[in-house]
mmCIF file of the N, C-alpha and C atoms, coordinates in Angstrom:
data_MODEL
# 
_entry.id   MODEL 
# 
loop_
_atom_site.group_PDB 
_atom_site.id 
_atom_site.type_symbol 
_atom_site.label_atom_id 
_atom_site.label_alt_id 
_atom_site.label_comp_id 
_atom_site.label_asym_id 
_atom_site.label_entity_id 
_atom_site.label_seq_id 
_atom_site.pdbx_PDB_ins_code 
_atom_site.Cartn_x 
_atom_site.Cartn_y 
_atom_site.Cartn_z 
_atom_site.occupancy 
_atom_site.B_iso_or_equiv 
_atom_site.pdbx_formal_charge 
_atom_site.auth_seq_id 
_atom_site.auth_comp_id 
_atom_site.auth_asym_id 
_atom_site.auth_atom_id 
_atom_site.pdbx_PDB_model_num 
ATOM 1   N N  . MET A 1 1  ? 211.487 60.696 113.255 1.00 0.00 ? 1  MET A N  1 
ATOM 2   C CA . MET A 1 1  ? 210.751 61.414 114.280 1.00 0.00 ? 1  MET A CA 1 
ATOM 3   C C  . MET A 1 1  ? 210.642 62.893 113.914 1.00 0.00 ? 1  MET A C  1 
ATOM 4   N N  . LYS A 1 2  ? 211.707 63.399 113.266 1.00 0.00 ? 2  LYS A N  1 
ATOM 5   C CA . LYS A 1 2  ? 211.704 64.805 112.871 1.00 0.00 ? 2  LYS A CA 1 
ATOM 6   C C  . LYS A 1 2  ? 210.578 65.094 111.871 1.00 0.00 ? 2  LYS A C  1 
ATOM 7   N N  . ASN A 1 3  ? 210.351 64.136 110.955 1.00 0.00 ? 3  ASN A N  1 
ATOM 8   C CA . ASN A 1 3  ? 209.297 64.319 109.960 1.00 0.00 ? 3  ASN A CA 1 
ATOM 9   C C  . ASN A 1 3  ? 207.920 64.357 110.613 1.00 0.00 ? 3  ASN A C  1 
ATOM 10  N N  . LEU A 1 4  ? 207.719 63.536 111.629 1.00 0.00 ? 4  LEU A N  1 
ATOM 11  C CA . LEU A 1 4  ? 206.434 63.502 112.311 1.00 0.00 ? 4  LEU A CA 1 
ATOM 12  C C  . LEU A 1 4  ? 206.173 64.816 113.042 1.00 0.00 ? 4  LEU A C  1 
ATOM 13  N N  . VAL A 1 5  ? 207.186 65.329 113.732 1.00 0.00 ? 5  VAL A N  1 
ATOM 14  C CA . VAL A 1 5  ? 207.033 66.595 114.455 1.00 0.00 ? 5  VAL A CA 1 
ATOM 15  C C  . VAL A 1 5  ? 206.772 67.730 113.464 1.00 0.00 ? 5  VAL A C  1 
ATOM 16  N N  . SER A 1 6  ? 207.474 67.726 112.360 1.00 0.00 ? 6  SER A N  1 
ATOM 17  C CA . SER A 1 6  ? 207.276 68.737 111.330 1.00 0.00 ? 6  SER A CA 1 
ATOM 18  C C  . SER A 1 6  ? 205.868 68.647 110.747 1.00 0.00 ? 6  SER A C  1 
ATOM 19  N N  . PHE A 1 7  ? 205.426 67.441 110.489 1.00 0.00 ? 7  PHE A N  1 
ATOM 20  C CA . PHE A 1 7  ? 204.081 67.241 109.952 1.00 0.00 ? 7  PHE A CA 1 
ATOM 21  C C  . PHE A 1 7  ? 203.026 67.756 110.922 1.00 0.00 ? 7  PHE A C  1 
ATOM 22  N N  . LEU A 1 8  ? 203.144 67.410 112.198 1.00 0.00 ? 8  LEU A N  1 
ATOM 23  C CA . LEU A 1 8  ? 202.163 67.846 113.184 1.00 0.00 ? 8  LEU A CA 1 
ATOM 24  C C  . LEU A 1 8  ? 202.173 69.368 113.351 1.00 0.00 ? 8  LEU A C  1 
ATOM 25  N N  . ARG A 1 9  ? 203.323 69.973 113.260 1.00 0.00 ? 9  ARG A N  1 
ATOM 26  C CA . ARG A 1 9  ? 203.426 71.429 113.344 1.00 0.00 ? 9  ARG A CA 1 
ATOM 27  C C  . ARG A 1 9  ? 202.692 72.071 112.161 1.00 0.00 ? 9  ARG A C  1 
ATOM 28  N N  . GLU A 1 10 ? 202.903 71.520 110.964 1.00 0.00 ? 10 GLU A N  1 
ATOM 29  C CA . GLU A 1 10 ? 202.229 72.048 109.779 1.00 0.00 ? 10 GLU A CA 1 
ATOM 30  C C  . GLU A 1 10 ? 200.715 71.830 109.855 1.00 0.00 ? 10 GLU A C  1 
ATOM 31  N N  . VAL A 1 11 ? 200.286 70.707 110.400 1.00 0.00 ? 11 VAL A N  1 
ATOM 32  C CA . VAL A 1 11 ? 198.856 70.449 110.572 1.00 0.00 ? 11 VAL A CA 1 
ATOM 33  C C  . VAL A 1 11 ? 198.250 71.498 111.488 1.00 0.00 ? 11 VAL A C  1 
ATOM 34  N N  . LYS A 1 12 ? 198.928 71.811 112.575 1.00 0.00 ? 12 LYS A N  1 
ATOM 35  C CA . LYS A 1 12 ? 198.441 72.817 113.517 1.00 0.00 ? 12 LYS A CA 1 
ATOM 36  C C  . LYS A 1 12 ? 198.318 74.177 112.827 1.00 0.00 ? 12 LYS A C  1 
ATOM 37  N N  . ILE A 1 13 ? 199.288 74.534 112.013 1.00 0.00 ? 13 ILE A N  1 
ATOM 38  C CA . ILE A 1 13 ? 199.261 75.811 111.301 1.00 0.00 ? 13 ILE A CA 1 
ATOM 39  C C  . ILE A 1 13 ? 198.084 75.840 110.326 1.00 0.00 ? 13 ILE A C  1 
ATOM 40  N N  . GLU A 1 14 ? 197.890 74.742 109.589 1.00 0.00 ? 14 GLU A N  1 
ATOM 41  C CA . GLU A 1 14 ? 196.799 74.704 108.612 1.00 0.00 ? 14 GLU A CA 1 
ATOM 42  C C  . GLU A 1 14 ? 195.430 74.736 109.302 1.00 0.00 ? 14 GLU A C  1 
ATOM 43  N N  . LEU A 1 15 ? 195.306 74.044 110.422 1.00 0.00 ? 15 LEU A N  1 
ATOM 44  C CA . LEU A 1 15 ? 194.025 74.047 111.134 1.00 0.00 ? 15 LEU A CA 1 
ATOM 45  C C  . LEU A 1 15 ? 193.699 75.418 111.706 1.00 0.00 ? 15 LEU A C  1 
ATOM 46  N N  . SER A 1 16 ? 194.703 76.209 111.982 1.00 0.00 ? 16 SER A N  1 
ATOM 47  C CA . SER A 1 16 ? 194.427 77.557 112.480 1.00 0.00 ? 16 SER A CA 1 
ATOM 48  C C  . SER A 1 16 ? 193.876 78.462 111.378 1.00 0.00 ? 16 SER A C  1 
ATOM 49  N N  . LYS A 1 17 ? 194.058 78.073 110.108 1.00 0.00 ? 17 LYS A N  1 
ATOM 50  C CA . LYS A 1 17 ? 193.558 78.858 108.981 1.00 0.00 ? 17 LYS A CA 1 
ATOM 51  C C  . LYS A 1 17 ? 192.111 78.509 108.619 1.00 0.00 ? 17 LYS A C  1 
ATOM 52  N N  . VAL A 1 18 ? 191.611 77.405 109.156 1.00 0.00 ? 18 VAL A N  1 
ATOM 53  C CA . VAL A 1 18 ? 190.265 76.941 108.809 1.00 0.00 ? 18 VAL A CA 1 
ATOM 54  C C  . VAL A 1 18 ? 189.226 77.861 109.439 1.00 0.00 ? 18 VAL A C  1 
ATOM 55  N N  . VAL A 1 19 ? 188.218 78.197 108.655 1.00 0.00 ? 19 VAL A N  1 
ATOM 56  C CA . VAL A 1 19 ? 187.094 78.975 109.170 1.00 0.00 ? 19 VAL A CA 1 
ATOM 57  C C  . VAL A 1 19 ? 186.007 77.972 109.547 1.00 0.00 ? 19 VAL A C  1 
ATOM 58  N N  . TRP A 1 20 ? 185.838 77.755 110.842 1.00 0.00 ? 20 TRP A N  1 
ATOM 59  C CA . TRP A 1 20 ? 184.889 76.768 111.326 1.00 0.00 ? 20 TRP A CA 1 
ATOM 60  C C  . TRP A 1 20 ? 183.482 77.358 111.314 1.00 0.00 ? 20 TRP A C  1 
ATOM 61  N N  . PRO A 1 21 ? 182.461 76.535 111.012 1.00 0.00 ? 21 PRO A N  1 
ATOM 62  C CA . PRO A 1 21 ? 181.090 77.048 111.002 1.00 0.00 ? 21 PRO A CA 1 
ATOM 63  C C  . PRO A 1 21 ? 180.622 77.385 112.417 1.00 0.00 ? 21 PRO A C  1 
ATOM 64  N N  . SER A 1 22 ? 179.674 78.301 112.483 1.00 0.00 ? 22 SER A N  1 
ATOM 65  C CA . SER A 1 22 ? 179.108 78.640 113.787 1.00 0.00 ? 22 SER A CA 1 
ATOM 66  C C  . SER A 1 22 ? 178.227 77.489 114.266 1.00 0.00 ? 22 SER A C  1 
ATOM 67  N N  . LYS A 1 23 ? 177.860 77.537 115.523 1.00 0.00 ? 23 LYS A N  1 
ATOM 68  C CA . LYS A 1 23 ? 177.018 76.493 116.083 1.00 0.00 ? 23 LYS A CA 1 
ATOM 69  C C  . LYS A 1 23 ? 175.677 76.439 115.364 1.00 0.00 ? 23 LYS A C  1 
ATOM 70  N N  . GLU A 1 24 ? 175.114 77.606 115.031 1.00 0.00 ? 24 GLU A N  1 
ATOM 71  C CA . GLU A 1 24 ? 173.837 77.654 114.340 1.00 0.00 ? 24 GLU A CA 1 
ATOM 72  C C  . GLU A 1 24 ? 173.937 77.050 112.943 1.00 0.00 ? 24 GLU A C  1 
ATOM 73  N N  . ASP A 1 25 ? 175.019 77.354 112.223 1.00 0.00 ? 25 ASP A N  1 
ATOM 74  C CA . ASP A 1 25 ? 175.217 76.784 110.889 1.00 0.00 ? 25 ASP A CA 1 
ATOM 75  C C  . ASP A 1 25 ? 175.356 75.265 110.960 1.00 0.00 ? 25 ASP A C  1 
ATOM 76  N N  . PHE A 1 26 ? 176.100 74.801 111.944 1.00 0.00 ? 26 PHE A N  1 
ATOM 77  C CA . PHE A 1 26 ? 176.320 73.362 112.109 1.00 0.00 ? 26 PHE A CA 1 
ATOM 78  C C  . PHE A 1 26 ? 175.011 72.647 112.408 1.00 0.00 ? 26 PHE A C  1 
ATOM 79  N N  . ILE A 1 27 ? 174.224 73.185 113.325 1.00 0.00 ? 27 ILE A N  1 
ATOM 80  C CA . ILE A 1 27 ? 172.951 72.562 113.688 1.00 0.00 ? 27 ILE A CA 1 
ATOM 81  C C  . ILE A 1 27 ? 172.001 72.583 112.492 1.00 0.00 ? 27 ILE A C  1 
ATOM 82  N N  . GLY A 1 28 ? 171.971 73.681 111.752 1.00 0.00 ? 28 GLY A N  1 
ATOM 83  C CA . GLY A 1 28 ? 171.136 73.755 110.556 1.00 0.00 ? 28 GLY A CA 1 
ATOM 84  C C  . GLY A 1 28 ? 171.502 72.696 109.535 1.00 0.00 ? 28 GLY A C  1 
ATOM 85  N N  . ALA A 1 29 ? 172.798 72.493 109.324 1.00 0.00 ? 29 ALA A N  1 
ATOM 86  C CA . ALA A 1 29 ? 173.253 71.485 108.364 1.00 0.00 ? 29 ALA A CA 1 
ATOM 87  C C  . ALA A 1 29 ? 172.884 70.083 108.836 1.00 0.00 ? 29 ALA A C  1 
ATOM 88  N N  . VAL A 1 30 ? 173.009 69.826 110.134 1.00 0.00 ? 30 VAL A N  1 
ATOM 89  C CA . VAL A 1 30 ? 172.665 68.513 110.681 1.00 0.00 ? 30 VAL A CA 1 
ATOM 90  C C  . VAL A 1 30 ? 171.176 68.247 110.517 1.00 0.00 ? 30 VAL A C  1 
ATOM 91  N N  . VAL A 1 31 ? 170.346 69.246 110.760 1.00 0.00 ? 31 VAL A N  1 
ATOM 92  C CA . VAL A 1 31 ? 168.894 69.087 110.609 1.00 0.00 ? 31 VAL A CA 1 
ATOM 93  C C  . VAL A 1 31 ? 168.551 68.777 109.154 1.00 0.00 ? 31 VAL A C  1 
ATOM 94  N N  . ILE A 1 32 ? 169.167 69.466 108.227 1.00 0.00 ? 32 ILE A N  1 
ATOM 95  C CA . ILE A 1 32 ? 168.909 69.224 106.805 1.00 0.00 ? 32 ILE A CA 1 
ATOM 96  C C  . ILE A 1 32 ? 169.317 67.802 106.420 1.00 0.00 ? 32 ILE A C  1 
ATOM 97  N N  . VAL A 1 33 ? 170.451 67.346 106.933 1.00 0.00 ? 33 VAL A N  1 
ATOM 98  C CA . VAL A 1 33 ? 170.901 65.977 106.640 1.00 0.00 ? 33 VAL A CA 1 
ATOM 99  C C  . VAL A 1 33 ? 169.908 64.962 107.190 1.00 0.00 ? 33 VAL A C  1 
ATOM 100 N N  . PHE A 1 34 ? 169.431 65.159 108.431 1.00 0.00 ? 34 PHE A N  1 
ATOM 101 C CA . PHE A 1 34 ? 168.467 64.228 109.006 1.00 0.00 ? 34 PHE A CA 1 
ATOM 102 C C  . PHE A 1 34 ? 167.153 64.219 108.229 1.00 0.00 ? 34 PHE A C  1 
ATOM 103 N N  . ILE A 1 35 ? 166.665 65.382 107.839 1.00 0.00 ? 35 ILE A N  1 
ATOM 104 C CA . ILE A 1 35 ? 165.431 65.447 107.059 1.00 0.00 ? 35 ILE A CA 1 
ATOM 105 C C  . ILE A 1 35 ? 165.607 64.722 105.728 1.00 0.00 ? 35 ILE A C  1 
ATOM 106 N N  . THR A 1 36 ? 166.761 64.920 105.079 1.00 0.00 ? 36 THR A N  1 
ATOM 107 C CA . THR A 1 36 ? 167.040 64.254 103.805 1.00 0.00 ? 36 THR A CA 1 
ATOM 108 C C  . THR A 1 36 ? 167.103 62.740 103.991 1.00 0.00 ? 36 THR A C  1 
ATOM 109 N N  . MET A 1 37 ? 167.752 62.296 105.062 1.00 0.00 ? 37 MET A N  1 
ATOM 110 C CA . MET A 1 37 ? 167.840 60.852 105.327 1.00 0.00 ? 37 MET A CA 1 
ATOM 111 C C  . MET A 1 37 ? 166.465 60.249 105.561 1.00 0.00 ? 37 MET A C  1 
ATOM 112 N N  . ILE A 1 38 ? 165.624 60.935 106.318 1.00 0.00 ? 38 ILE A N  1 
ATOM 113 C CA . ILE A 1 38 ? 164.285 60.431 106.583 1.00 0.00 ? 38 ILE A CA 1 
ATOM 114 C C  . ILE A 1 38 ? 163.470 60.380 105.295 1.00 0.00 ? 38 ILE A C  1 
ATOM 115 N N  . ALA A 1 39 ? 163.575 61.417 104.462 1.00 0.00 ? 39 ALA A N  1 
ATOM 116 C CA . ALA A 1 39 ? 162.845 61.437 103.198 1.00 0.00 ? 39 ALA A CA 1 
ATOM 117 C C  . ALA A 1 39 ? 163.274 60.281 102.295 1.00 0.00 ? 39 ALA A C  1 
ATOM 118 N N  . PHE A 1 40 ? 164.572 60.035 102.189 1.00 0.00 ? 40 PHE A N  1 
ATOM 119 C CA . PHE A 1 40 ? 165.054 58.922 101.362 1.00 0.00 ? 40 PHE A CA 1 
ATOM 120 C C  . PHE A 1 40 ? 164.628 57.583 101.942 1.00 0.00 ? 40 PHE A C  1 
ATOM 121 N N  . ALA A 1 41 ? 164.636 57.448 103.262 1.00 0.00 ? 41 ALA A N  1 
ATOM 122 C CA . ALA A 1 41 ? 164.205 56.194 103.886 1.00 0.00 ? 41 ALA A CA 1 
ATOM 123 C C  . ALA A 1 41 ? 162.741 55.924 103.595 1.00 0.00 ? 41 ALA A C  1 
ATOM 124 N N  . VAL A 1 42 ? 161.904 56.945 103.691 1.00 0.00 ? 42 VAL A N  1 
ATOM 125 C CA . VAL A 1 42 ? 160.481 56.779 103.385 1.00 0.00 ? 42 VAL A CA 1 
ATOM 126 C C  . VAL A 1 42 ? 160.305 56.424 101.907 1.00 0.00 ? 42 VAL A C  1 
ATOM 127 N N  . PHE A 1 43 ? 160.993 57.140 101.039 1.00 0.00 ? 43 PHE A N  1 
ATOM 128 C CA . PHE A 1 43 ? 160.902 56.868 99.601  1.00 0.00 ? 43 PHE A CA 1 
ATOM 129 C C  . PHE A 1 43 ? 161.325 55.431 99.282  1.00 0.00 ? 43 PHE A C  1 
ATOM 130 N N  . LEU A 1 44 ? 162.461 55.000 99.825  1.00 0.00 ? 44 LEU A N  1 
ATOM 131 C CA . LEU A 1 44 ? 162.937 53.644 99.547  1.00 0.00 ? 44 LEU A CA 1 
ATOM 132 C C  . LEU A 1 44 ? 162.019 52.596 100.166 1.00 0.00 ? 44 LEU A C  1 
ATOM 133 N N  . GLY A 1 45 ? 161.415 52.911 101.313 1.00 0.00 ? 45 GLY A N  1 
ATOM 134 C CA . GLY A 1 45 ? 160.453 51.987 101.910 1.00 0.00 ? 45 GLY A CA 1 
ATOM 135 C C  . GLY A 1 45 ? 159.233 51.809 101.026 1.00 0.00 ? 45 GLY A C  1 
ATOM 136 N N  . ILE A 1 46 ? 158.742 52.901 100.458 1.00 0.00 ? 46 ILE A N  1 
ATOM 137 C CA . ILE A 1 46 ? 157.592 52.826 99.554  1.00 0.00 ? 46 ILE A CA 1 
ATOM 138 C C  . ILE A 1 46 ? 157.948 52.039 98.301  1.00 0.00 ? 46 ILE A C  1 
ATOM 139 N N  . VAL A 1 47 ? 159.101 52.336 97.723  1.00 0.00 ? 47 VAL A N  1 
ATOM 140 C CA . VAL A 1 47 ? 159.536 51.602 96.524  1.00 0.00 ? 47 VAL A CA 1 
ATOM 141 C C  . VAL A 1 47 ? 159.676 50.116 96.836  1.00 0.00 ? 47 VAL A C  1 
ATOM 142 N N  . ASN A 1 48 ? 160.219 49.794 97.994  1.00 0.00 ? 48 ASN A N  1 
ATOM 143 C CA . ASN A 1 48 ? 160.378 48.397 98.393  1.00 0.00 ? 48 ASN A CA 1 
ATOM 144 C C  . ASN A 1 48 ? 159.025 47.698 98.499  1.00 0.00 ? 48 ASN A C  1 
ATOM 145 N N  . LYS A 1 49 ? 158.047 48.353 99.124  1.00 0.00 ? 49 LYS A N  1 
ATOM 146 C CA . LYS A 1 49 ? 156.719 47.753 99.263  1.00 0.00 ? 49 LYS A CA 1 
ATOM 147 C C  . LYS A 1 49 ? 156.063 47.536 97.900  1.00 0.00 ? 49 LYS A C  1 
ATOM 148 N N  . VAL A 1 50 ? 156.225 48.497 96.992  1.00 0.00 ? 50 VAL A N  1 
ATOM 149 C CA . VAL A 1 50 ? 155.648 48.363 95.652  1.00 0.00 ? 50 VAL A CA 1 
ATOM 150 C C  . VAL A 1 50 ? 156.268 47.179 94.920  1.00 0.00 ? 50 VAL A C  1 
ATOM 151 N N  . PHE A 1 51 ? 157.592 47.068 94.950  1.00 0.00 ? 51 PHE A N  1 
ATOM 152 C CA . PHE A 1 51 ? 158.252 45.949 94.284  1.00 0.00 ? 51 PHE A CA 1 
ATOM 153 C C  . PHE A 1 51 ? 157.909 44.618 94.957  1.00 0.00 ? 51 PHE A C  1 
ATOM 154 N N  . GLN A 1 52 ? 157.783 44.621 96.273  1.00 0.00 ? 52 GLN A N  1 
ATOM 155 C CA . GLN A 1 52 ? 157.419 43.403 96.987  1.00 0.00 ? 52 GLN A CA 1 
ATOM 156 C C  . GLN A 1 52 ? 156.021 42.942 96.580  1.00 0.00 ? 52 GLN A C  1 
ATOM 157 N N  . ALA A 1 53 ? 155.075 43.869 96.527  1.00 0.00 ? 53 ALA A N  1 
ATOM 158 C CA . ALA A 1 53 ? 153.714 43.520 96.118  1.00 0.00 ? 53 ALA A CA 1 
ATOM 159 C C  . ALA A 1 53 ? 153.707 43.005 94.685  1.00 0.00 ? 53 ALA A C  1 
ATOM 160 N N  . GLY A 1 54 ? 154.456 43.648 93.810  1.00 0.00 ? 54 GLY A N  1 
ATOM 161 C CA . GLY A 1 54 ? 154.525 43.192 92.424  1.00 0.00 ? 54 GLY A CA 1 
ATOM 162 C C  . GLY A 1 54 ? 155.150 41.818 92.302  1.00 0.00 ? 54 GLY A C  1 
ATOM 163 N N  . ALA A 1 55 ? 156.195 41.560 93.068  1.00 0.00 ? 55 ALA A N  1 
ATOM 164 C CA . ALA A 1 55 ? 156.846 40.258 93.016  1.00 0.00 ? 55 ALA A CA 1 
ATOM 165 C C  . ALA A 1 55 ? 155.912 39.171 93.542  1.00 0.00 ? 55 ALA A C  1 
ATOM 166 N N  . LEU A 1 56 ? 155.170 39.458 94.618  1.00 0.00 ? 56 LEU A N  1 
ATOM 167 C CA . LEU A 1 56 ? 154.242 38.468 95.151  1.00 0.00 ? 56 LEU A CA 1 
ATOM 168 C C  . LEU A 1 56 ? 153.124 38.166 94.170  1.00 0.00 ? 56 LEU A C  1 
ATOM 169 N N  . ARG A 1 57 ? 152.592 39.204 93.528  1.00 0.00 ? 57 ARG A N  1 
ATOM 170 C CA . ARG A 1 57 ? 151.538 38.966 92.533  1.00 0.00 ? 57 ARG A CA 1 
ATOM 171 C C  . ARG A 1 57 ? 152.074 38.184 91.344  1.00 0.00 ? 57 ARG A C  1 
ATOM 172 N N  . GLY A 1 58 ? 153.283 38.526 90.924  1.00 0.00 ? 58 GLY A N  1 
ATOM 173 C CA . GLY A 1 58 ? 153.891 37.771 89.819  1.00 0.00 ? 58 GLY A CA 1 
ATOM 174 C C  . GLY A 1 58 ? 154.126 36.324 90.190  1.00 0.00 ? 58 GLY A C  1 
ATOM 175 N N  . PHE A 1 59 ? 154.563 36.076 91.411  1.00 0.00 ? 59 PHE A N  1 
ATOM 176 C CA . PHE A 1 59 ? 154.784 34.713 91.878  1.00 0.00 ? 59 PHE A CA 1 
ATOM 177 C C  . PHE A 1 59 ? 153.468 33.938 91.934  1.00 0.00 ? 59 PHE A C  1 
ATOM 178 N N  . GLU A 1 60 ? 152.425 34.584 92.473  1.00 0.00 ? 60 GLU A N  1 
ATOM 179 C CA . GLU A 1 60 ? 151.118 33.920 92.525  1.00 0.00 ? 60 GLU A CA 1 
ATOM 180 C C  . GLU A 1 60 ? 150.624 33.595 91.127  1.00 0.00 ? 60 GLU A C  1 
ATOM 181 N N  . TYR A 1 61 ? 150.838 34.492 90.195  1.00 0.00 ? 61 TYR A N  1 
ATOM 182 C CA . TYR A 1 61 ? 150.411 34.249 88.821  1.00 0.00 ? 61 TYR A CA 1 
ATOM 183 C C  . TYR A 1 61 ? 151.155 33.079 88.220  1.00 0.00 ? 61 TYR A C  1 
ATOM 184 N N  . LEU A 1 62 ? 152.468 33.039 88.445  1.00 0.00 ? 62 LEU A N  1 
ATOM 185 C CA . LEU A 1 62 ? 153.264 31.933 87.877  1.00 0.00 ? 62 LEU A CA 1 
ATOM 186 C C  . LEU A 1 62 ? 152.932 30.593 88.524  1.00 0.00 ? 62 LEU A C  1 
ATOM 187 N N  . VAL A 1 63 ? 152.722 30.589 89.826  1.00 0.00 ? 63 VAL A N  1 
ATOM 188 C CA . VAL A 1 63 ? 152.519 29.322 90.529  1.00 0.00 ? 63 VAL A CA 1 
ATOM 189 C C  . VAL A 1 63 ? 151.069 28.862 90.447  1.00 0.00 ? 63 VAL A C  1 
ATOM 190 N N  . PHE A 1 64 ? 150.135 29.764 90.727  1.00 0.00 ? 64 PHE A N  1 
ATOM 191 C CA . PHE A 1 64 ? 148.728 29.381 90.842  1.00 0.00 ? 64 PHE A CA 1 
ATOM 192 C C  . PHE A 1 64 ? 147.902 29.775 89.622  1.00 0.00 ? 64 PHE A C  1 
ATOM 193 N N  . GLY A 1 65 ? 148.453 30.542 88.725  1.00 0.00 ? 65 GLY A N  1 
ATOM 194 C CA . GLY A 1 65 ? 147.744 30.933 87.527  1.00 0.00 ? 65 GLY A CA 1 
ATOM 195 C C  . GLY A 1 65 ? 146.624 31.917 87.788  1.00 0.00 ? 65 GLY A C  1 
ATOM 196 N N  . ARG A 1 66 ? 146.715 32.682 88.850  1.00 0.00 ? 66 ARG A N  1 
ATOM 197 C CA . ARG A 1 66 ? 145.675 33.682 89.159  1.00 0.00 ? 66 ARG A CA 1 
ATOM 198 C C  . ARG A 1 66 ? 146.083 35.040 88.718  1.00 0.00 ? 66 ARG A C  1 
# 
């Protein structure tokens, strides 16, 4: 139990040394992350559609010879 209390005391001391970002910095970082996620989702969606179309055409060629 002594080790746990000591650990929690040290955690509290270390957390008091942390320089937390301002609200504006935090919101800016969150917006950038969301924009990046949306951009990657759109990119991967486009790549998926291209590969899907290619696979369907390849399948039609193999099966129907068109």
